N, C-alpha and C positions, 0 to 999 in steps of 0.2 A: 218160144218166149212170146208173151203178149206184146203186141206192137205198142201198147200204151206205156210200156216201160221204157221205150227208147228215149234217151235224154234229148230234148229238142236242140236243134242247131239254131244258129242265128236267124236263118230264113224263117223258122217257125214263129219268130217273134215279130215278124213284119205285119203291118196292117194292110188293108186293101189297097192303099195308095203306094205301098212299097216302102213306107217310112218305118224306121225302127220303133217298136213299142218301148224298147228299153229306155230310149232317151226321154220318153214321156211318162215313165213309170213314177208313181208317187213315192216309191221306195228308193230315193236317191242316196242309198247307203254307200259305204266306203268300198263296196265290192262290185257294184253293178258293171261298170265299164270293164274292169279287170276280168270278171267272170265271162262276159260276152266274148272278149278277145280270146280267152282260153278255149271257149267252146268252138270258136272259128278254127282253131289250130289243131284240133285233135285228128289223129288218123295216120299221119305220115311218120316214117322213121325219124326223119330229121326233127320234126316237132317233138317226138317222144324224147330225143336226146336233149333238146332244149328244155323240155319240162323237167327232165332228170337233173340238168344243171341248175335250173331255177329252184328246185326243191332241196338242194343241199343244205345241211344244217350249218349256217354261218354263225358268227359270234353274235350278230344282231338277233337272229332267230333264237339262239340259246338264251340270251338275256330276256327276250320276250317270254319264252317258256318259263324261265325262272320266276319272273314277275307273276305270271299266271298261276304258277304252282303255289306261291304264297297266298294269292287271292283265293285259290281253291281251298287250301288248308284252313284259312281264316273263315271261310264260309261253312265248313263242315264241323269244326270242333266246338263252337259255342254250346250247341244243344247237348252234346255228350259230356262236356265239362260241367255245366251247371245242372242239367237234369240228372246226371249221375250221382249227385249229392243232394238231391231234393229233400230227403228226410232231415239232413243236417241243416239245410237252409230253413226248412219249416220250423225246426226246433229253435232256431235263432230269431226268426222274424214273424212266425205264425203263418196262418193261411192254409191250414190243412184242408179246409173245405174247397180250396181253389187250386190244389196242387197240379191237377191235370193241365191247367193253363200254362204251366211252365213249359210244357212241350207244345201245346196247341197255340200258345201265344207267339211261338216262333214259327210254326208251320203255316198258320192261317194267313198272315201277311205275305209270306213267301209265295203262296199259291195265288193270292189275289193281285199282287203287284207285278209279278214277273211278266205276264202277258203285255201289260202296258209298257213296261220297261223294254221289252223286246223290240217294239216298234221304234221307241226313242233311240235305242241303241243302233238299229239299222239306219235311222235317219241321220243322227248326229255323231255317230262313232262311239267307240268303246271307252276311250281314255277318260273323258270327263265324268261319265257315269260311274266308271270304276272308282275313280278318286272320291267322288261324292259318297258312294256306297261304303268305301273303306272308312271314311270319316264317320258316317252314320253308325257303322258297326262299333267303332271305337267309343262313340258317345253312348250307345246302348250298353256296352260293356261297363263303362264307368257308372251308369245308372244302376245296373245289377250289383256291381261290387260294393256300392255304397248304400244300397236300399235298406231302409229300416222297417218297412212293412211290405207285405206280399204284393199289394197292388202296384207299388212302385217297381218292384222286381219284375213283375209281368210286363210293365211298360217297357222296361229295358229289353226284355226278351222280344217284344214286338219290334222295337227299333233294330235289334240285331237280326231279326227275321227278314225285314225289308232289305237291310244291307247284305245279308247272306244270299238272298235270292238274286240280287244283281251281280254279286261277285261270282257265284256259281255259274250263272248264265254267261258272264263275260269270259271266265276262264275256259269253259268248255267250248264256247263259240270260237274264241280266238285260236285255241289249239287245233280245232277242227278246220277252220278256214285257211290256216297257214300250211296245212299238210296236203299232199296229193290225196285225192279222194280214196285211192286204193290203200293208202297208208294212214288214213285218218284215225283208225282204231289204235294204231301204235302210238301216234302223237298224243291222243287223248288219254290212252292208257298210261303213258309216261307221266302226264300231269297228275292223273288220279293216284298213281303209285306214290307220289311225294307225300301223301298224308300218312304213309305207313308208320313213321316214327310217332305219330299221334294216335295210332290205332288203340293203344291202351289208355285213351283219354279218361275213361271212367276210373281206371286205376290211379292215374295221375291225380285226378280230382280228389279221390278218397285220401290219397297220401298227403296232399296239401292240406286238406280240411282237418285230418286227424292230427297232424304234426304242427300246424300253425293255425291258420284261420281260413275258412272257405273263401273269404274275400280276396285272398292273395291269388286266387285263380284268375282274377282280372289282370294281373301282371303278365301271366303266361299268354293269355289270349290277346291282350293288348300289344305285347311284343311282336307276335306273329303278324297281326293286322298292320302294325306300324311299318314293319319291314316290307310287307306287300305294298303298302301305300308309297313308300319311298322308291321301291323298284319300279312301280308303275309310273310314277312321276318322271323318272329319269331315263328309263329304258324302254318304255312302251310308247311308240309314236306311230300309230296306224295311219294309213291314208285318210285324209280328212273327208268330210262329207262332200259329195259331188254337187257343187253349186255352179258349174260352168255352163249349165243350160239356161242361165239367165234368172234363176230363182234366188231371191234373197233369203236370209235366215228367217225373216218374218213370214215370207211366203211358205217356206218349208214348215215352219211351226204351225201355220194354218192347216196343214195337211195331217197333223197329228190327230188321231181319233180320241179326243178327250171324252166325248159322250160314251164311246165304247169302253174306255178306261174306267170311267165311273161305274158303269153298269157291271163290268166284270169284277172290279174290286169289291163293290158293295154286295153284289150277288154271291160271290164266293165266300166272303166273310160272314154274311148272315146265314148262309146255308150251313157252313161248317160249325158256326156257333150254335145253331139250332140242333145239329146232330150231337154236338158235345153235351149240351144241356139235357137233351132227351136221354142220352146214354147214361148220365151220371147224376145230375143235380135235381132235375125236375121230371115229373111224369110226362110221357109222350103226348098225353092229351091236354097238358096244361098250356096256358097262354104263353108262358116263358119259352116253351119249345115250339109250339105251332106258329107263333107270330114270325120269328126269324126264319123258320123253315119255309113257310109259304111265301113270305116276301122275298127270300133268297132265290127260291125256284122261279118266281115271277120275274125277278131281275135278270136271272141267267137266260130265261126264255126270251126276254126283251133284248138282251145282248145278242142272242143268236139272230133274231129278226133284224136288228139294227145292222149287224155285220153283213147280212145277206142282201137287204133291201134299202137300208137307210144311209149307210156310211159311204161317202164318196171315195174315201181312202181307208178301207177297213184295217183293223189291227191284224187280222188273219186273212190275207188276200187269197183269191181263188188259185193263184199260182202254186200255193202250198199243196194243192190237190192235183198236181201234175200226174201222179200215178194214184188214182183214188183208192184202188184196192190195197196197195202197199201202205198208203198213208193211214187209212182206216184201221188196217190190221195192227200197225204199230201203236196207234193210239189206244186200241182195246187192250193190247198186251201190256202197255205201260200202266193203264188204269188198274187192271186186275192184279198185276204183279205188285203194284204199290200197296194194294189192300192186303195181299199175302205177306208182304214184308213187314207190315205194321204189327203182325202177331209177334215178330221177333223184336222189332225196334222198341215197342211199347210193353208188350206182355211178358217177354222172357225175363228182363231184368227184375220186374216186380215178382214174377213167379219164383225166380231164384232166391230173391230176398225173403219171400214168405215161406218157402219150402226147404231151402238148403243153406241159407247164409248162417254163418257162425255169429251169434250175438256178441261174442267177445272179440271179434275181428271184423271191424267195419270194412276193411279192404277186401274181404272175401267177395263182396258183390262185384267189385271191379275185376277180380280174377275170373269170376263166373261169366262176365260179359265180354271177355277178351275175344272169343271166337267170332262175335258179331262183326266187328270191324275188320279183323284180319281176313276172315273168309269172304266177306263181301268184297273187299278189295281184290282178293285172289281171284274170285270168280269174274269180276269186271275185267281185270287185266288179261287173264288167260283167254277169255272169249274175244276180247278186242284184238288180240294178236292173231287168234285163229281166223277171225273175220278178214284180216288183211291178207292172209296166206291161203285161205280156203274160200275164196269169194263166191264160188259156184255152189257152196254147201251151207250158206248162211241159214237157210230155212231149217235144215237138219240140226244145225248147232243150236238155234233158238228153241226148237222143239225139245231136244234133249235137256237143255237148261231148264225149261219149264217143268219137265218131268222130275228132274232132280229137286227143284224147289218144292214142288207139290209133295213128293215122297218124303222129304225131310220134315215138312210141316205136319204131315199126317202122322209120322212116326213119333213126334213129340207128344202125341196124345197118350203115349204109354208111360209118361213120367209119373213116378211114384215117390213116396217120401224116402225110400231107401235104394233107389237105383240111379242116382245122379251120374255115376260113371258110364252108364249105358246111354245117357242122353246127349253126350257130347258128339257122338257120331251123327245122329240126325240133325243136331244143331249146326254142325259143320256143313252138312249137305244143304240145308235150307238157306243158310247165309251165302254159301258159294253159289247156289242156284239163283238167288235173288240178285246178287251182283252180276251174274252171267246173263241176266235178262234185262234189268232196268237200264243200266248204262249203255250196253250195246244197242238197245232200241233207240236211244237218243242219237247214237251215231247213224243208225239206219235212216232215221227221220231226216238228219242233216244231209245225207247223201242224196236222197231223192228230191230234196227241195232246191229251188234256185239258190245260187251262191249268195245273192244279196239278201236272202231271208234266213240265213243260218241262225242268227240270234233269235229271230222270231220263232222259229220252229223249236229251238232249245227251250225258250220260254214256255211254249205250249206244252211240251213234254213234261217240264217240271210241274206246271199247274195241274195237268192231268194226273200225274203220279201222286201229288199231294192230295188232290181231291179224292182219288180212289182210296188212298190211305185213310182219309178222314171218314169215308163211308165204312171202310173195313173196321176202323176203330169203334165207331158207333155200334156196329153189329156185334163185335167181339165183347165190348164192355157190357152191352145189354144182356148178352148170353151169360157172361161171367157173373154179373150181378144177380141174375135170376137163379142160376144154379147154386151160387154160393149161399144165397139166403136160405135155401133148403138144406144144404150141407152143414151150414153153421148150426142149425137147430139139432141136426142129427149128431154131430160130433162135439162142437164146442159147448153148446148149452148142456148137453148130457154130461160132459166132463166137469163143467162148473157145478152142477148139482152133486155129482159124485165127490167133488172137493168140499162139499158142505155149504155151498152158497144156495140159500133157499129163497131169498127175496127176488121176485121176478125182475125188479128194476136193476138190481145188482147183476143178475145173470145177463141182462141185456148189455150193461156196461162192460162186463167182462168179454162178451162176444165182440164188441166194438174194439176193445183193446187188443185182443188176440188177432182180429182181422187186420189191424194196422201195425202189428208186430211191436207194440209198445209193451215189451215184456217186463221192464222194470216196474211199470205201473200195476202189474198184477199182484205185487206184494201188499197192496192195500186191501186185497180181498182174500188172500190165502196166506198161509204161515210157514209152509215148508217148501224146500226146493223141489221135492217130488211132486207136489201139487202144481207148481209153476211149470215143471217139465211136462206134466200130463196135459195141461192146458195148451202149451206150445205144440205138443204133438197132435192134439186134437185140431188145432188150427191148420197144421200142415196137412192133415188128413182131409180136412174140409176143402182146402185148395186143390189137393190132388184129385178130389172127386169132381171138381168144377172145371178146371182148366182143359181137360180133354175135349169138351164140347166147343171150346174156342178153336182148337186145332181142327176139329171136324168141319167147322164152318169154313176154315181157310182152304180146305180141300176144294170147295166149290169154286173159289176164286182161281186156284191153281189149275183146275180142270178147264175153266174158261180160257185161261192163258194158253194151255196146250192146244185146245181146239182152234183158237185164233191163230196160233203160230202155224198150223197146218195150211192156212190160206195165204201165208206170206209168199209173194212171188219171187222169182229168180232175181237177185240183186246184182249179179256179176257185171251187167252192162253199165251200171252206175259207178262201179269201182274202178275208175280209170286213173290216169296220171295227172289230171288237171288240178291246179291249185287255185283256190278261190281268191286269196290275197297274197301278194308277194311282200315279204319283209326283207328288204335287201340287206 
């Protein structure tokens, strides 16, 4: 095993004068002193017994985990609930030309804000930030549920994205830091598994929208977030920020990297906005696309230089790279697996809607999306448990998971208009594989970093995952748009002419209607059910000829994840019995 993987003892944190660096650390988070004490005590049998006693699941710990579970659920379900009924929302408030921002409006702030929040969380503690985030999510939910136009609805999704990012970060970080390192996967897996009742969120959303109004989804989401808020307020009391070294709150606030926060938020937001506009709304060579892309890249580069050379107390300190090889490998796997997952998260529901959904049964889309959540959760929990019991085989576990993810994505390229039954097997594989890679890599990153930077490293993995997903989305959408433009002429335009539509303008309008699955509008151009069915079939054939190239592209990301996983070092030495934070 490489010596660089050895977890440092307290002696390694001493400076040349023999003083502890820990006491001078800018990251005076709630875990610093505790983590140092734990690292002093490893090795003896008596200390192992003490750690075992300290890590018992007490009533206090159980209530903390319960609060974190509700925060986790509240952070995950907004996108699935609202995006799952986006056609119904669009039909009510308009905004078909901006529908992709329902998803990206939630993801972009999540990626841009979480790195900044990670540092604040480590400095000031989890509780206040979690309470504020839960309130922000509730406000965003109210904005979405009462919106009359799409722009207001997107604003609500942005607010919920900010809140969800903080809540996801808090839930995973707290579950991780209160568990022994060797059992961290089990604790985090237990919290993740609590979202299982909401795995059919798309189905729930369809049921609510069809039988009442889509706006009542706000009650379901609001109820979950409110319970999490109350439990956090009354049951979650983490150790407070360490101010005993003589620093006041004002002095600690002065150490927050506000410049780095601005550069990261602005850079990530502009970069992903440019990718989105270039993929769908504007040409890649237009000013609408190039301006945010170039400016975003420039700000991200400036952020990197600022963190390395300018910031006295950077958002991502050098201590995160204690094991450079492991850290870099995990970040690469997280980014490319995030891109691979976006083929399922974004493309599969729309593909199912265009190629397989029953126009007379709106809930069929929800049924077709069930494997995504269930299998992603299953993959996450299974691998997290395996990591806890097979600590010396983590590299093999991640490699196999990457292979399963890539194989499933590639197999979905075989989807045709009449073989839906054969597609559920690869769909299960890719969702299971994505879950088995993305969440476990977050746990690996938390194990190899110092205990007082757990929230920071979780924030970094979330941002890298979303950024990779945004890049993947831009590539996939560009490919789909290009391929579908050709297939639409071959299949839909031909079917329109055969149905008796001769006016080129009307043919173009029919192509647009078929592409958006607006089947009832086709009766304005044709007069028999047979003609409508022929146009619908032509649309499905056009999509069936286009989507395979999206999945071919995803194989490249999956292959990169497999190669990167081969360089993951042995992690067993990090998986010991120490606990980052004790909740008595």
